[in-house]
C-alpha positions as CSV (number, residue, x, y, z in Angstrom):
1,M,7.0,-1.1,-50.9
2,K,8.9,-3.6,-49.0
3,K,10.0,-1.1,-46.4
4,L,6.4,0.1,-45.9
5,L,5.4,-3.5,-45.4
6,H,8.0,-4.1,-42.7
7,V,7.0,-0.8,-41.0
8,L,3.3,-1.9,-41.0
9,L,4.3,-5.4,-39.7
10,A,6.4,-3.9,-37.0
11,S,3.6,-1.4,-36.0
12,L,1.1,-4.4,-35.9
13,L,3.3,-6.4,-33.5
14,A,4.0,-3.5,-31.3
15,L,0.2,-2.9,-30.9
16,L,-0.3,-6.6,-30.1
17,C,2.2,-6.4,-27.4
18,V,0.7,-3.3,-25.9
19,T,-2.6,-4.8,-26.0
20,Q,-1.5,-7.9,-24.2
21,T,0.3,-6.1,-21.6
22,C,-2.6,-3.7,-20.8
23,A,-5.2,-6.4,-20.8
24,A,-6.7,-7.0,-17.4
25,R,-7.1,-10.4,-16.1
26,D,-10.6,-11.5,-15.3
27,F,-11.0,-13.5,-12.1
28,P,-14.0,-15.8,-11.5
29,Q,-16.6,-14.2,-9.3
30,Q,-16.1,-17.0,-6.7
31,A,-12.4,-16.2,-6.4
32,R,-11.3,-14.9,-3.0
33,R,-8.5,-12.5,-2.3
34,G,-5.7,-13.5,0.2
35,D,-2.1,-13.2,1.1
36,M,-0.2,-16.5,0.4
37,Q,2.9,-17.3,2.5
38,A,5.6,-19.9,1.9
39,Y,4.7,-23.2,3.1
40,R,5.6,-26.9,2.4
41,Y,4.4,-28.5,-0.7
42,P,1.6,-29.5,-1.4
43,L,0.2,-27.2,1.2
44,M,-0.4,-23.5,0.8
45,K,-0.9,-21.0,3.6
46,I,-3.3,-18.2,2.7
47,G,-4.1,-15.9,5.5
48,E,-4.4,-17.9,8.7
49,R,-5.5,-21.1,6.8
50,V,-3.5,-23.9,5.3
51,Y,-5.0,-25.4,2.2
52,R,-4.0,-28.4,0.0
53,L,-3.3,-28.1,-3.6
54,A,-6.1,-30.1,-5.6
55,A,-5.0,-32.6,-8.1
56,G,-4.7,-30.6,-11.5
57,S,-4.6,-27.3,-9.7
58,Y,-3.0,-24.3,-11.6
59,L,-0.9,-21.6,-10.4
60,Y,-0.5,-18.5,-12.6
61,N,2.3,-15.9,-12.3
62,Q,1.7,-12.1,-12.8
63,Q,2.1,-12.5,-16.5
64,N,-0.8,-15.2,-16.4
65,L,1.6,-18.1,-17.3
66,I,1.1,-21.4,-15.5
67,I,4.1,-22.1,-13.2
68,M,5.0,-25.0,-11.0
69,P,4.6,-24.6,-7.1
70,A,8.2,-25.5,-6.6
71,S,9.3,-22.7,-8.7
72,L,7.9,-20.1,-6.4
73,N,10.6,-18.0,-5.0
74,I,8.6,-15.7,-2.9
75,Q,7.9,-15.5,0.9
76,T,4.6,-13.8,0.7
77,A,2.5,-12.6,-2.2
78,P,-1.0,-11.2,-2.8
79,V,-3.1,-13.8,-4.6
80,M,-6.7,-14.4,-5.8
81,Y,-7.6,-18.1,-5.3
82,L,-10.5,-20.5,-6.1
83,L,-11.4,-23.6,-4.1
84,D,-12.9,-26.8,-5.5
85,T,-15.9,-28.6,-4.1
86,S,-13.7,-30.4,-1.5
87,G,-12.1,-27.1,-0.3
88,D,-8.8,-27.8,-1.9
89,L,-7.0,-25.0,-3.9
90,S,-7.8,-25.5,-7.7
91,R,-6.6,-22.0,-9.1
92,I,-4.2,-19.5,-7.7
93,W,-3.3,-16.2,-9.3
94,L,-0.2,-14.2,-8.1
95,L,-1.3,-10.5,-8.3
96,T,0.6,-7.6,-9.6
97,R,0.6,-4.4,-7.4
98,E,-2.1,-2.8,-9.5
99,E,-4.3,-5.9,-9.2
100,A,-3.8,-6.1,-5.4
101,A,-4.8,-2.5,-5.3
102,Q,-8.0,-3.2,-7.3
103,H,-8.8,-6.2,-5.1
104,P,-8.2,-5.2,-1.6
105,L,-8.1,-7.8,1.3
106,V,-11.5,-7.9,3.1
107,K,-11.0,-7.9,6.8
């Protein structure tokens, strides 16, 4: 009985992990697609424009975890981003290859 309980628990945990991995991120409808380039903090260059990070802005990595801008170790990355009412960056999502293919750049 105990063995069966362990197997069921392990199966449930595996199912939860697979569900989290396969879950697609939903981006706000107002979010824009761009390619972010390394720049100097608190400024971020997306495409040809340079934006300032808003106070309280969030930067999400490919696993949808919040990261600090100083921890970025990339030169360029495909992103979805959201601007606040003053035109500053309020949210940035680093995209996986699959997400970048689903949300192509609009020229």
